[in-house]
Chimera marker file (.cmm) of the C-alpha trace (Angstrom):
<marker_set name="trace">
<marker id="1" x="43.073" y="18.815" z="155.690" r="1" g="1" b="0" radius="0.5"/>
<marker id="2" x="46.691" y="18.406" z="154.568" r="1" g="1" b="0" radius="0.5"/>
<marker id="3" x="48.819" y="16.172" z="152.745" r="1" g="1" b="0" radius="0.5"/>
<marker id="4" x="52.677" y="15.600" z="152.128" r="1" g="1" b="0" radius="0.5"/>
<marker id="5" x="54.452" y="13.347" z="150.082" r="1" g="1" b="0" radius="0.5"/>
<marker id="6" x="57.835" y="12.983" z="148.214" r="1" g="1" b="0" radius="0.5"/>
<marker id="7" x="58.583" y="10.735" z="144.874" r="1" g="1" b="0" radius="0.5"/>
<marker id="8" x="61.687" y="9.943" z="143.071" r="1" g="1" b="0" radius="0.5"/>
<marker id="9" x="62.148" y="8.436" z="139.698" r="1" g="1" b="0" radius="0.5"/>
<marker id="10" x="64.608" y="7.901" z="137.017" r="1" g="1" b="0" radius="0.5"/>
<marker id="11" x="62.856" y="10.229" z="134.521" r="1" g="1" b="0" radius="0.5"/>
<marker id="12" x="60.461" y="13.219" z="134.853" r="1" g="1" b="0" radius="0.5"/>
<marker id="13" x="57.737" y="11.072" z="133.407" r="1" g="1" b="0" radius="0.5"/>
<marker id="14" x="58.264" y="8.405" z="136.105" r="1" g="1" b="0" radius="0.5"/>
<marker id="15" x="58.134" y="11.311" z="138.866" r="1" g="1" b="0" radius="0.5"/>
<marker id="16" x="54.696" y="12.566" z="137.346" r="1" g="1" b="0" radius="0.5"/>
<marker id="17" x="53.302" y="9.058" z="137.153" r="1" g="1" b="0" radius="0.5"/>
<marker id="18" x="54.232" y="8.276" z="140.680" r="1" g="1" b="0" radius="0.5"/>
<marker id="19" x="53.118" y="11.731" z="142.137" r="1" g="1" b="0" radius="0.5"/>
<marker id="20" x="49.838" y="10.942" z="140.132" r="1" g="1" b="0" radius="0.5"/>
<marker id="21" x="49.405" y="7.938" z="142.203" r="1" g="1" b="0" radius="0.5"/>
<marker id="22" x="49.931" y="9.772" z="145.313" r="1" g="1" b="0" radius="0.5"/>
<marker id="23" x="47.457" y="12.501" z="144.346" r="1" g="1" b="0" radius="0.5"/>
<marker id="24" x="45.031" y="9.704" z="143.871" r="1" g="1" b="0" radius="0.5"/>
<marker id="25" x="45.739" y="8.513" z="147.320" r="1" g="1" b="0" radius="0.5"/>
<marker id="26" x="45.146" y="11.976" z="148.762" r="1" g="1" b="0" radius="0.5"/>
<marker id="27" x="41.837" y="12.332" z="146.960" r="1" g="1" b="0" radius="0.5"/>
<marker id="28" x="40.694" y="8.878" z="148.072" r="1" g="1" b="0" radius="0.5"/>
<marker id="29" x="41.633" y="9.286" z="151.594" r="1" g="1" b="0" radius="0.5"/>
<marker id="30" x="40.593" y="13.012" z="151.882" r="1" g="1" b="0" radius="0.5"/>
<marker id="31" x="37.708" y="13.605" z="149.414" r="1" g="1" b="0" radius="0.5"/>
<marker id="32" x="37.849" y="17.456" z="150.025" r="1" g="1" b="0" radius="0.5"/>
<marker id="33" x="40.941" y="17.529" z="148.170" r="1" g="1" b="0" radius="0.5"/>
<marker id="34" x="39.327" y="16.950" z="144.919" r="1" g="1" b="0" radius="0.5"/>
<marker id="35" x="38.573" y="20.694" z="144.884" r="1" g="1" b="0" radius="0.5"/>
<marker id="36" x="42.414" y="21.275" z="144.677" r="1" g="1" b="0" radius="0.5"/>
<marker id="37" x="44.015" y="18.359" z="143.273" r="1" g="1" b="0" radius="0.5"/>
<marker id="38" x="43.784" y="19.474" z="139.532" r="1" g="1" b="0" radius="0.5"/>
<marker id="39" x="45.546" y="22.725" z="140.350" r="1" g="1" b="0" radius="0.5"/>
<marker id="40" x="48.208" y="20.809" z="142.439" r="1" g="1" b="0" radius="0.5"/>
<marker id="41" x="48.784" y="18.257" z="139.649" r="1" g="1" b="0" radius="0.5"/>
<marker id="42" x="49.131" y="21.161" z="136.807" r="1" g="1" b="0" radius="0.5"/>
<marker id="43" x="51.472" y="22.968" z="139.045" r="1" g="1" b="0" radius="0.5"/>
<marker id="44" x="53.756" y="19.699" z="139.648" r="1" g="1" b="0" radius="0.5"/>
<marker id="45" x="53.807" y="19.175" z="136.002" r="1" g="1" b="0" radius="0.5"/>
<marker id="46" x="54.845" y="22.717" z="135.217" r="1" g="1" b="0" radius="0.5"/>
<marker id="47" x="57.778" y="22.669" z="137.714" r="1" g="1" b="0" radius="0.5"/>
<marker id="48" x="58.870" y="19.229" z="136.418" r="1" g="1" b="0" radius="0.5"/>
<marker id="49" x="58.828" y="20.610" z="133.033" r="1" g="1" b="0" radius="0.5"/>
<marker id="50" x="61.352" y="23.187" z="134.074" r="1" g="1" b="0" radius="0.5"/>
<marker id="51" x="64.173" y="20.676" z="134.841" r="1" g="1" b="0" radius="0.5"/>
<marker id="52" x="66.626" y="19.821" z="132.117" r="1" g="1" b="0" radius="0.5"/>
<marker id="53" x="66.321" y="16.273" z="130.640" r="1" g="1" b="0" radius="0.5"/>
<marker id="54" x="69.790" y="14.487" z="132.266" r="1" g="1" b="0" radius="0.5"/>
<marker id="55" x="69.734" y="10.709" z="131.799" r="1" g="1" b="0" radius="0.5"/>
<marker id="56" x="72.505" y="10.464" z="134.352" r="1" g="1" b="0" radius="0.5"/>
<marker id="57" x="70.514" y="12.015" z="137.050" r="1" g="1" b="0" radius="0.5"/>
<marker id="58" x="67.234" y="10.983" z="139.202" r="1" g="1" b="0" radius="0.5"/>
<marker id="59" x="64.377" y="13.139" z="139.294" r="1" g="1" b="0" radius="0.5"/>
<marker id="60" x="62.546" y="14.092" z="142.537" r="1" g="1" b="0" radius="0.5"/>
<marker id="61" x="59.751" y="16.084" z="143.804" r="1" g="1" b="0" radius="0.5"/>
<marker id="62" x="58.257" y="17.142" z="147.110" r="1" g="1" b="0" radius="0.5"/>
<marker id="63" x="54.581" y="18.118" z="147.298" r="1" g="1" b="0" radius="0.5"/>
<marker id="64" x="52.633" y="19.342" z="150.423" r="1" g="1" b="0" radius="0.5"/>
<marker id="65" x="49.432" y="21.231" z="150.667" r="1" g="1" b="0" radius="0.5"/>
<marker id="66" x="46.269" y="21.999" z="152.589" r="1" g="1" b="0" radius="0.5"/>
<marker id="67" x="42.760" y="23.151" z="152.293" r="1" g="1" b="0" radius="0.5"/>
<marker id="68" x="40.269" y="24.675" z="154.598" r="1" g="1" b="0" radius="0.5"/>
<marker id="69" x="36.747" y="25.169" z="154.093" r="1" g="1" b="0" radius="0.5"/>
<marker id="70" x="33.188" y="25.684" z="155.753" r="1" g="1" b="0" radius="0.5"/>
<marker id="71" x="29.583" y="25.611" z="154.514" r="1" g="1" b="0" radius="0.5"/>
<marker id="72" x="30.309" y="28.333" z="152.239" r="1" g="1" b="0" radius="0.5"/>
<marker id="73" x="33.059" y="26.706" z="150.500" r="1" g="1" b="0" radius="0.5"/>
<marker id="74" x="36.973" y="26.849" z="150.444" r="1" g="1" b="0" radius="0.5"/>
<marker id="75" x="38.388" y="29.731" z="152.158" r="1" g="1" b="0" radius="0.5"/>
<marker id="76" x="42.027" y="28.722" z="152.336" r="1" g="1" b="0" radius="0.5"/>
<marker id="77" x="44.262" y="26.605" z="150.216" r="1" g="1" b="0" radius="0.5"/>
<marker id="78" x="47.895" y="26.177" z="149.507" r="1" g="1" b="0" radius="0.5"/>
<marker id="79" x="50.363" y="24.061" z="147.799" r="1" g="1" b="0" radius="0.5"/>
<marker id="80" x="54.271" y="23.669" z="148.143" r="1" g="1" b="0" radius="0.5"/>
<marker id="81" x="56.197" y="22.196" z="145.187" r="1" g="1" b="0" radius="0.5"/>
<marker id="82" x="59.978" y="21.410" z="145.320" r="1" g="1" b="0" radius="0.5"/>
<marker id="83" x="61.538" y="19.541" z="142.274" r="1" g="1" b="0" radius="0.5"/>
<marker id="84" x="65.252" y="18.791" z="141.356" r="1" g="1" b="0" radius="0.5"/>
<marker id="85" x="67.639" y="16.442" z="139.932" r="1" g="1" b="0" radius="0.5"/>
<marker id="86" x="69.968" y="14.357" z="142.056" r="1" g="1" b="0" radius="0.5"/>
<marker id="87" x="72.981" y="12.333" z="140.974" r="1" g="1" b="0" radius="0.5"/>
<marker id="88" x="72.046" y="8.723" z="140.364" r="1" g="1" b="0" radius="0.5"/>
<marker id="89" x="73.583" y="6.156" z="142.921" r="1" g="1" b="0" radius="0.5"/>
<link id1="1" id2="2" r="1" g="1" b="0" radius="0.2"/>
<link id1="2" id2="3" r="1" g="1" b="0" radius="0.2"/>
<link id1="3" id2="4" r="1" g="1" b="0" radius="0.2"/>
<link id1="4" id2="5" r="1" g="1" b="0" radius="0.2"/>
<link id1="5" id2="6" r="1" g="1" b="0" radius="0.2"/>
<link id1="6" id2="7" r="1" g="1" b="0" radius="0.2"/>
<link id1="7" id2="8" r="1" g="1" b="0" radius="0.2"/>
<link id1="8" id2="9" r="1" g="1" b="0" radius="0.2"/>
<link id1="9" id2="10" r="1" g="1" b="0" radius="0.2"/>
<link id1="10" id2="11" r="1" g="1" b="0" radius="0.2"/>
<link id1="11" id2="12" r="1" g="1" b="0" radius="0.2"/>
<link id1="12" id2="13" r="1" g="1" b="0" radius="0.2"/>
<link id1="13" id2="14" r="1" g="1" b="0" radius="0.2"/>
<link id1="14" id2="15" r="1" g="1" b="0" radius="0.2"/>
<link id1="15" id2="16" r="1" g="1" b="0" radius="0.2"/>
<link id1="16" id2="17" r="1" g="1" b="0" radius="0.2"/>
<link id1="17" id2="18" r="1" g="1" b="0" radius="0.2"/>
<link id1="18" id2="19" r="1" g="1" b="0" radius="0.2"/>
<link id1="19" id2="20" r="1" g="1" b="0" radius="0.2"/>
<link id1="20" id2="21" r="1" g="1" b="0" radius="0.2"/>
<link id1="21" id2="22" r="1" g="1" b="0" radius="0.2"/>
<link id1="22" id2="23" r="1" g="1" b="0" radius="0.2"/>
<link id1="23" id2="24" r="1" g="1" b="0" radius="0.2"/>
<link id1="24" id2="25" r="1" g="1" b="0" radius="0.2"/>
<link id1="25" id2="26" r="1" g="1" b="0" radius="0.2"/>
<link id1="26" id2="27" r="1" g="1" b="0" radius="0.2"/>
<link id1="27" id2="28" r="1" g="1" b="0" radius="0.2"/>
<link id1="28" id2="29" r="1" g="1" b="0" radius="0.2"/>
<link id1="29" id2="30" r="1" g="1" b="0" radius="0.2"/>
<link id1="30" id2="31" r="1" g="1" b="0" radius="0.2"/>
<link id1="31" id2="32" r="1" g="1" b="0" radius="0.2"/>
<link id1="32" id2="33" r="1" g="1" b="0" radius="0.2"/>
<link id1="33" id2="34" r="1" g="1" b="0" radius="0.2"/>
<link id1="34" id2="35" r="1" g="1" b="0" radius="0.2"/>
<link id1="35" id2="36" r="1" g="1" b="0" radius="0.2"/>
<link id1="36" id2="37" r="1" g="1" b="0" radius="0.2"/>
<link id1="37" id2="38" r="1" g="1" b="0" radius="0.2"/>
<link id1="38" id2="39" r="1" g="1" b="0" radius="0.2"/>
<link id1="39" id2="40" r="1" g="1" b="0" radius="0.2"/>
<link id1="40" id2="41" r="1" g="1" b="0" radius="0.2"/>
<link id1="41" id2="42" r="1" g="1" b="0" radius="0.2"/>
<link id1="42" id2="43" r="1" g="1" b="0" radius="0.2"/>
<link id1="43" id2="44" r="1" g="1" b="0" radius="0.2"/>
<link id1="44" id2="45" r="1" g="1" b="0" radius="0.2"/>
<link id1="45" id2="46" r="1" g="1" b="0" radius="0.2"/>
<link id1="46" id2="47" r="1" g="1" b="0" radius="0.2"/>
<link id1="47" id2="48" r="1" g="1" b="0" radius="0.2"/>
<link id1="48" id2="49" r="1" g="1" b="0" radius="0.2"/>
<link id1="49" id2="50" r="1" g="1" b="0" radius="0.2"/>
<link id1="50" id2="51" r="1" g="1" b="0" radius="0.2"/>
<link id1="51" id2="52" r="1" g="1" b="0" radius="0.2"/>
<link id1="52" id2="53" r="1" g="1" b="0" radius="0.2"/>
<link id1="53" id2="54" r="1" g="1" b="0" radius="0.2"/>
<link id1="54" id2="55" r="1" g="1" b="0" radius="0.2"/>
<link id1="55" id2="56" r="1" g="1" b="0" radius="0.2"/>
<link id1="56" id2="57" r="1" g="1" b="0" radius="0.2"/>
<link id1="57" id2="58" r="1" g="1" b="0" radius="0.2"/>
<link id1="58" id2="59" r="1" g="1" b="0" radius="0.2"/>
<link id1="59" id2="60" r="1" g="1" b="0" radius="0.2"/>
<link id1="60" id2="61" r="1" g="1" b="0" radius="0.2"/>
<link id1="61" id2="62" r="1" g="1" b="0" radius="0.2"/>
<link id1="62" id2="63" r="1" g="1" b="0" radius="0.2"/>
<link id1="63" id2="64" r="1" g="1" b="0" radius="0.2"/>
<link id1="64" id2="65" r="1" g="1" b="0" radius="0.2"/>
<link id1="65" id2="66" r="1" g="1" b="0" radius="0.2"/>
<link id1="66" id2="67" r="1" g="1" b="0" radius="0.2"/>
<link id1="67" id2="68" r="1" g="1" b="0" radius="0.2"/>
<link id1="68" id2="69" r="1" g="1" b="0" radius="0.2"/>
<link id1="69" id2="70" r="1" g="1" b="0" radius="0.2"/>
<link id1="70" id2="71" r="1" g="1" b="0" radius="0.2"/>
<link id1="71" id2="72" r="1" g="1" b="0" radius="0.2"/>
<link id1="72" id2="73" r="1" g="1" b="0" radius="0.2"/>
<link id1="73" id2="74" r="1" g="1" b="0" radius="0.2"/>
<link id1="74" id2="75" r="1" g="1" b="0" radius="0.2"/>
<link id1="75" id2="76" r="1" g="1" b="0" radius="0.2"/>
<link id1="76" id2="77" r="1" g="1" b="0" radius="0.2"/>
<link id1="77" id2="78" r="1" g="1" b="0" radius="0.2"/>
<link id1="78" id2="79" r="1" g="1" b="0" radius="0.2"/>
<link id1="79" id2="80" r="1" g="1" b="0" radius="0.2"/>
<link id1="80" id2="81" r="1" g="1" b="0" radius="0.2"/>
<link id1="81" id2="82" r="1" g="1" b="0" radius="0.2"/>
<link id1="82" id2="83" r="1" g="1" b="0" radius="0.2"/>
<link id1="83" id2="84" r="1" g="1" b="0" radius="0.2"/>
<link id1="84" id2="85" r="1" g="1" b="0" radius="0.2"/>
<link id1="85" id2="86" r="1" g="1" b="0" radius="0.2"/>
<link id1="86" id2="87" r="1" g="1" b="0" radius="0.2"/>
<link id1="87" id2="88" r="1" g="1" b="0" radius="0.2"/>
<link id1="88" id2="89" r="1" g="1" b="0" radius="0.2"/>
</marker_set>
């Protein structure tokens, strides 16, 4: 089961908030992802925190991940996170 989304906001906090809503939607639509969402949320916050604070630029993030499982539990998982600042238009 996989997911992918991108968010963009005026501040790092806004991006975290927008991403949190996307993570909530992933969990709602794909309940198996309740297993990996805490780690993905924490990882995104850590990468957002690496960025400098620059009020002249927007902040963006792209997140994708997947989870595979069987009757014994999760046997494969991944998350890919890209973050960055972009000149405000």
